[in-house]
C-alpha positions as a LaTeX table, in Angstrom:
\begin{tabular}{lrrr}
\hline
Residue & $x$ (\AA) & $y$ (\AA) & $z$ (\AA) \\
\hline
Unk1 & $-42.03$ & 41.54 & $-58.13$ \\
Unk2 & $-43.45$ & 43.95 & $-55.47$ \\
Unk3 & $-40.82$ & 46.15 & $-53.80$ \\
Unk4 & $-39.77$ & 45.74 & $-50.13$ \\
Unk5 & $-42.06$ & 48.60 & $-48.92$ \\
Unk6 & $-45.10$ & 46.90 & $-50.50$ \\
Unk7 & $-44.18$ & 43.54 & $-49.03$ \\
Unk8 & $-43.74$ & 45.17 & $-45.57$ \\
Unk9 & $-47.17$ & 46.88 & $-45.71$ \\
Unk10 & $-48.84$ & 43.65 & $-46.86$ \\
Unk11 & $-47.19$ & 41.60 & $-44.12$ \\
Unk12 & $-48.33$ & 43.99 & $-41.50$ \\
Unk13 & $-52.03$ & 44.10 & $-42.58$ \\
Unk14 & $-53.98$ & 42.52 & $-39.63$ \\
Unk15 & $-56.19$ & 40.54 & $-42.10$ \\
Unk16 & $-53.36$ & 39.90 & $-44.55$ \\
Unk17 & $-52.79$ & 36.67 & $-46.40$ \\
Unk18 & $-49.40$ & 36.08 & $-44.69$ \\
Unk19 & $-50.79$ & 36.51 & $-41.29$ \\
Unk20 & $-53.84$ & 34.28 & $-41.95$ \\
Unk21 & $-51.60$ & 31.59 & $-43.36$ \\
Unk22 & $-49.35$ & 31.66 & $-40.20$ \\
Unk23 & $-52.42$ & 31.35 & $-38.04$ \\
Unk24 & $-53.77$ & 28.35 & $-40.11$ \\
Unk25 & $-50.38$ & 26.56 & $-39.92$ \\
Unk26 & $-49.43$ & 27.14 & $-36.26$ \\
Unk27 & $-52.47$ & 28.13 & $-34.29$ \\
Unk28 & $-54.73$ & 25.25 & $-35.23$ \\
Unk29 & $-52.53$ & 22.53 & $-33.77$ \\
Unk30 & $-52.57$ & 24.39 & $-30.50$ \\
Unk31 & $-56.28$ & 24.70 & $-30.60$ \\
Unk32 & $-56.52$ & 20.98 & $-31.29$ \\
Unk33 & $-54.52$ & 20.30 & $-28.06$ \\
Unk34 & $-56.87$ & 22.49 & $-26.14$ \\
Unk35 & $-59.91$ & 20.70 & $-27.59$ \\
Unk36 & $-58.47$ & 17.34 & $-26.64$ \\
Unk37 & $-57.80$ & 18.46 & $-23.06$ \\
Unk38 & $-61.23$ & 20.07 & $-22.64$ \\
Unk39 & $-62.93$ & 16.91 & $-24.02$ \\
Unk40 & $-61.16$ & 14.47 & $-21.74$ \\
Unk41 & $-61.17$ & 16.61 & $-18.61$ \\
Unk42 & $-64.84$ & 17.13 & $-19.04$ \\
Unk43 & $-65.43$ & 13.43 & $-19.69$ \\
Unk44 & $-63.51$ & 12.31 & $-16.69$ \\
Unk45 & $-64.78$ & 14.92 & $-14.09$ \\
Unk46 & $-68.17$ & 15.95 & $-15.39$ \\
Unk47 & $-70.21$ & 12.83 & $-15.87$ \\
Unk48 & $-68.78$ & 11.18 & $-18.96$ \\
Unk49 & $-70.01$ & 14.11 & $-21.16$ \\
Unk50 & $-68.22$ & 15.08 & $-24.29$ \\
Unk51 & $-67.53$ & 18.83 & $-24.18$ \\
Unk52 & $-65.69$ & 19.01 & $-27.49$ \\
Unk53 & $-67.17$ & 16.14 & $-29.49$ \\
Unk54 & $-70.67$ & 17.40 & $-28.79$ \\
Unk55 & $-72.44$ & 15.08 & $-31.32$ \\
Unk56 & $-71.30$ & 12.19 & $-29.11$ \\
Unk57 & $-73.65$ & 13.39 & $-26.43$ \\
Unk58 & $-76.45$ & 13.18 & $-28.93$ \\
Unk59 & $-75.74$ & 9.53 & $-29.67$ \\
Unk60 & $-75.49$ & 8.60 & $-25.98$ \\
Unk61 & $-78.66$ & 10.56 & $-25.07$ \\
Unk62 & $-80.56$ & 8.92 & $-27.97$ \\
Unk63 & $-79.43$ & 5.40 & $-26.91$ \\
Unk64 & $-80.53$ & 6.09 & $-23.33$ \\
Unk65 & $-83.83$ & 7.36 & $-24.46$ \\
Unk66 & $-84.50$ & 4.32 & $-26.69$ \\
Unk67 & $-83.27$ & 1.65 & $-24.25$ \\
Unk68 & $-84.49$ & 3.23 & $-21.15$ \\
Unk69 & $-81.29$ & 3.85 & $-19.51$ \\
Unk70 & $-80.53$ & 6.73 & $-17.12$ \\
Unk71 & $-80.71$ & 10.01 & $-19.01$ \\
Unk72 & $-78.16$ & 12.66 & $-18.11$ \\
Unk73 & $-79.95$ & 15.96 & $-18.55$ \\
Unk74 & $-76.62$ & 17.88 & $-19.10$ \\
Unk75 & $-75.88$ & 15.43 & $-22.04$ \\
Unk76 & $-79.14$ & 16.36 & $-23.73$ \\
Unk77 & $-78.73$ & 20.12 & $-23.09$ \\
Unk78 & $-75.25$ & 20.17 & $-24.45$ \\
Unk79 & $-76.54$ & 20.22 & $-27.98$ \\
Unk80 & $-78.90$ & 23.28 & $-27.75$ \\
Unk81 & $-76.39$ & 25.04 & $-25.56$ \\
Unk82 & $-73.67$ & 24.48 & $-28.18$ \\
Unk83 & $-75.91$ & 25.89 & $-30.94$ \\
Unk84 & $-76.75$ & 28.90 & $-28.78$ \\
Unk85 & $-73.07$ & 29.51 & $-28.07$ \\
Unk86 & $-72.13$ & 29.29 & $-31.81$ \\
Unk87 & $-74.99$ & 31.87 & $-32.50$ \\
Unk88 & $-73.76$ & 34.11 & $-29.70$ \\
Unk89 & $-70.25$ & 33.91 & $-31.17$ \\
Unk90 & $-71.52$ & 34.91 & $-34.55$ \\
Unk91 & $-73.30$ & 37.92 & $-32.91$ \\
Unk92 & $-70.01$ & 38.95 & $-31.25$ \\
Unk93 & $-68.24$ & 38.67 & $-34.65$ \\
Unk94 & $-70.92$ & 40.84 & $-36.22$ \\
Unk95 & $-70.93$ & 43.48 & $-33.58$ \\
Unk96 & $-67.12$ & 43.70 & $-33.64$ \\
Unk97 & $-67.06$ & 44.23 & $-37.34$ \\
Unk98 & $-63.60$ & 42.45 & $-37.32$ \\
Unk99 & $-62.39$ & 40.01 & $-39.86$ \\
Unk100 & $-59.52$ & 37.53 & $-40.35$ \\
Unk101 & $-56.73$ & 37.61 & $-37.85$ \\
Unk102 & $-58.12$ & 40.45 & $-35.80$ \\
Unk103 & $-61.46$ & 38.54 & $-35.41$ \\
Unk104 & $-59.47$ & 35.43 & $-34.46$ \\
Unk105 & $-57.77$ & 37.34 & $-31.62$ \\
Unk106 & $-61.08$ & 38.56 & $-30.30$ \\
Unk107 & $-62.64$ & 35.18 & $-30.27$ \\
Unk108 & $-59.54$ & 33.64 & $-28.71$ \\
Unk109 & $-60.02$ & 36.00 & $-25.79$ \\
Unk110 & $-63.77$ & 34.89 & $-25.46$ \\
Unk111 & $-62.58$ & 31.31 & $-25.41$ \\
Unk112 & $-59.99$ & 32.07 & $-22.73$ \\
Unk113 & $-62.58$ & 33.80 & $-20.58$ \\
Unk114 & $-64.94$ & 30.84 & $-20.82$ \\
Unk115 & $-62.31$ & 28.30 & $-20.00$ \\
Unk116 & $-61.09$ & 30.49 & $-17.03$ \\
Unk117 & $-64.66$ & 30.50 & $-15.86$ \\
Unk118 & $-64.75$ & 26.67 & $-16.04$ \\
Unk119 & $-61.45$ & 26.46 & $-13.97$ \\
Unk120 & $-62.69$ & 28.99 & $-11.28$ \\
Unk121 & $-66.07$ & 27.37 & $-11.04$ \\
Unk122 & $-64.55$ & 23.82 & $-10.79$ \\
Unk123 & $-62.04$ & 24.76 & $-8.12$ \\
Unk124 & $-64.54$ & 26.45 & $-5.84$ \\
Unk125 & $-67.76$ & 24.34 & $-6.62$ \\
Unk126 & $-65.97$ & 20.97 & $-6.93$ \\
Unk127 & $-68.42$ & 19.54 & $-9.53$ \\
Unk128 & $-66.33$ & 16.49 & $-9.95$ \\
Unk129 & $-67.47$ & 15.21 & $-6.48$ \\
Unk130 & $-70.96$ & 14.87 & $-7.96$ \\
Unk131 & $-70.49$ & 14.38 & $-11.75$ \\
Unk132 & $-74.28$ & 14.08 & $-12.39$ \\
Unk133 & $-75.27$ & 17.01 & $-10.21$ \\
Unk134 & $-76.27$ & 20.56 & $-10.93$ \\
Unk135 & $-72.74$ & 22.07 & $-10.43$ \\
Unk136 & $-71.32$ & 19.51 & $-12.96$ \\
Unk137 & $-74.02$ & 20.47 & $-15.39$ \\
Unk138 & $-73.17$ & 24.19 & $-15.19$ \\
Unk139 & $-69.50$ & 23.44 & $-15.63$ \\
Unk140 & $-70.33$ & 21.32 & $-18.72$ \\
Unk141 & $-72.38$ & 24.16 & $-20.30$ \\
Unk142 & $-69.50$ & 26.59 & $-19.90$ \\
Unk143 & $-67.04$ & 24.20 & $-21.36$ \\
Unk144 & $-69.27$ & 23.37 & $-24.28$ \\
Unk145 & $-69.70$ & 27.11 & $-24.91$ \\
Unk146 & $-65.89$ & 27.46 & $-24.95$ \\
Unk147 & $-65.57$ & 24.80 & $-27.57$ \\
Unk148 & $-68.49$ & 26.20 & $-29.59$ \\
Unk149 & $-66.58$ & 29.51 & $-29.64$ \\
Unk150 & $-63.45$ & 27.75 & $-30.95$ \\
Unk151 & $-65.40$ & 25.99 & $-33.71$ \\
Unk152 & $-67.10$ & 29.23 & $-34.75$ \\
Unk153 & $-63.72$ & 31.03 & $-34.58$ \\
Unk154 & $-62.37$ & 28.69 & $-37.25$ \\
Unk155 & $-65.41$ & 29.10 & $-39.41$ \\
Unk156 & $-65.61$ & 32.81 & $-39.13$ \\
Unk157 & $-61.95$ & 33.89 & $-39.05$ \\
Unk158 & $-60.07$ & 30.96 & $-40.78$ \\
Unk159 & $-62.72$ & 29.38 & $-43.07$ \\
Unk160 & $-60.46$ & 27.11 & $-44.92$ \\
Unk161 & $-59.24$ & 25.33 & $-41.81$ \\
Unk162 & $-60.51$ & 21.85 & $-40.91$ \\
Unk163 & $-62.01$ & 21.16 & $-37.52$ \\
Unk164 & $-59.70$ & 21.05 & $-34.50$ \\
Unk165 & $-61.84$ & 18.63 & $-32.66$ \\
Unk166 & $-63.81$ & 16.36 & $-34.99$ \\
Unk167 & $-60.96$ & 14.03 & $-35.68$ \\
Unk168 & $-62.97$ & 11.70 & $-37.96$ \\
Unk169 & $-62.59$ & 14.17 & $-40.88$ \\
Unk170 & $-58.79$ & 14.63 & $-40.17$ \\
Unk171 & $-58.35$ & 10.85 & $-40.06$ \\
Unk172 & $-60.25$ & 10.59 & $-43.28$ \\
Unk173 & $-58.10$ & 13.15 & $-44.95$ \\
Unk174 & $-54.87$ & 11.49 & $-43.80$ \\
Unk175 & $-55.96$ & 7.92 & $-45.02$ \\
Unk176 & $-57.17$ & 9.24 & $-48.33$ \\
Unk177 & $-53.83$ & 11.07 & $-48.91$ \\
Unk178 & $-51.84$ & 7.90 & $-48.13$ \\
Unk179 & $-54.07$ & 5.87 & $-50.43$ \\
Unk180 & $-53.24$ & 8.41 & $-53.23$ \\
Unk181 & $-49.54$ & 7.63 & $-52.70$ \\
Unk182 & $-50.15$ & 3.94 & $-52.92$ \\
Unk183 & $-52.36$ & 4.22 & $-56.08$ \\
Unk184 & $-50.09$ & 6.66 & $-57.96$ \\
Unk185 & $-46.82$ & 5.17 & $-56.57$ \\
Unk186 & $-45.24$ & 8.53 & $-56.40$ \\
Unk187 & $-44.97$ & 11.38 & $-54.00$ \\
Unk188 & $-47.88$ & 13.56 & $-53.15$ \\
Unk189 & $-48.55$ & 16.82 & $-54.89$ \\
Unk190 & $-47.99$ & 19.96 & $-52.89$ \\
Unk191 & $-51.73$ & 20.33 & $-52.16$ \\
Unk192 & $-52.05$ & 16.69 & $-51.07$ \\
Unk193 & $-48.99$ & 16.94 & $-48.93$ \\
Unk194 & $-50.32$ & 20.08 & $-47.22$ \\
Unk195 & $-53.61$ & 18.46 & $-46.50$ \\
Unk196 & $-51.78$ & 15.36 & $-45.11$ \\
Unk197 & $-49.52$ & 17.41 & $-42.84$ \\
Unk198 & $-52.44$ & 19.57 & $-41.56$ \\
Unk199 & $-54.49$ & 16.53 & $-40.75$ \\
Unk200 & $-51.70$ & 14.72 & $-38.99$ \\
Unk201 & $-50.76$ & 17.79 & $-36.89$ \\
Unk202 & $-54.43$ & 18.13 & $-35.68$ \\
Unk203 & $-54.70$ & 14.39 & $-34.96$ \\
Unk204 & $-51.47$ & 14.47 & $-33.04$ \\
Unk205 & $-52.41$ & 17.62 & $-31.22$ \\
Unk206 & $-55.70$ & 16.22 & $-30.11$ \\
Unk207 & $-54.14$ & 12.90 & $-28.99$ \\
Unk208 & $-51.41$ & 14.83 & $-26.96$ \\
Unk209 & $-54.12$ & 16.95 & $-25.43$ \\
Unk210 & $-56.03$ & 13.84 & $-24.34$ \\
Unk211 & $-52.95$ & 12.06 & $-22.90$ \\
Unk212 & $-51.65$ & 15.15 & $-20.97$ \\
Unk213 & $-55.14$ & 15.83 & $-19.68$ \\
Unk214 & $-55.66$ & 12.22 & $-18.50$ \\
Unk215 & $-52.44$ & 12.44 & $-16.53$ \\
Unk216 & $-53.37$ & 15.92 & $-15.10$ \\
Unk217 & $-56.81$ & 14.76 & $-13.90$ \\
Unk218 & $-55.28$ & 11.92 & $-11.93$ \\
Unk219 & $-52.86$ & 14.30 & $-10.25$ \\
Unk220 & $-54.59$ & 17.71 & $-10.18$ \\
Unk221 & $-58.29$ & 16.78 & $-10.12$ \\
Unk222 & $-60.38$ & 19.97 & $-10.81$ \\
Unk223 & $-57.20$ & 22.09 & $-11.18$ \\
Unk224 & $-56.55$ & 20.15 & $-14.42$ \\
Unk225 & $-58.59$ & 22.86 & $-16.05$ \\
Unk226 & $-55.60$ & 25.11 & $-15.57$ \\
Unk227 & $-53.88$ & 23.45 & $-18.50$ \\
Unk228 & $-56.35$ & 24.34 & $-21.32$ \\
Unk229 & $-56.66$ & 27.83 & $-19.74$ \\
Unk230 & $-52.87$ & 28.29 & $-19.93$ \\
Unk231 & $-52.81$ & 27.13 & $-23.59$ \\
Unk232 & $-55.70$ & 29.38 & $-24.39$ \\
Unk233 & $-53.62$ & 32.30 & $-23.01$ \\
Unk234 & $-50.71$ & 31.11 & $-25.14$ \\
Unk235 & $-53.07$ & 31.01 & $-28.20$ \\
Unk236 & $-53.94$ & 34.70 & $-27.55$ \\
Unk237 & $-50.22$ & 35.60 & $-27.24$ \\
Unk238 & $-49.44$ & 33.75 & $-30.39$ \\
Unk239 & $-52.28$ & 35.43 & $-32.24$ \\
\hline
\end{tabular}
């Protein structure tokens, strides 16, 4: 068994296992709430565009193209912008030469800056007054970039964490874990229980984010973006 001094040194390593485990357990539900808020606020105020579930825009844009419906250019541009933002996040990570928890903190700051930009732009430009206009399209691209940064953060700094926004995978994990309980007729193993808890936390976080954001939009309009900004600041403090 390592002595107390060794344990103290290991626990204070910025990229140590203990700190990464803490981030995986407690930071990801908060990021899930942020993703739910950003997705719903963007959908309600920026022309029914998904700013977190970006692939949903591909489905809607494809349907419009095939059936001849009105094509929202911002919806089509969200996909390449998301890809560009992920690549830019990777470049930031490479240039910083940081890893693990220290890299997570850096990218949390980038996400906070992008969400703050959405808030400031929305409050002054009022894109919600013309959800399909140029101002709304600009706000969408900034919000999509913020979410791209969050996804890249998880892949680069916390690679074993499941997505905080694509709830299909989390719902699948939860259902499969519950089916294992039914099939085996006994309690879950530690690994299965960990997977189930993680998936349920992220599902609940995203749902809470959506519900709170829906209420905020009806009361605060464009100022509703202040909520994910505040939580992004909290994520930095937590990190």
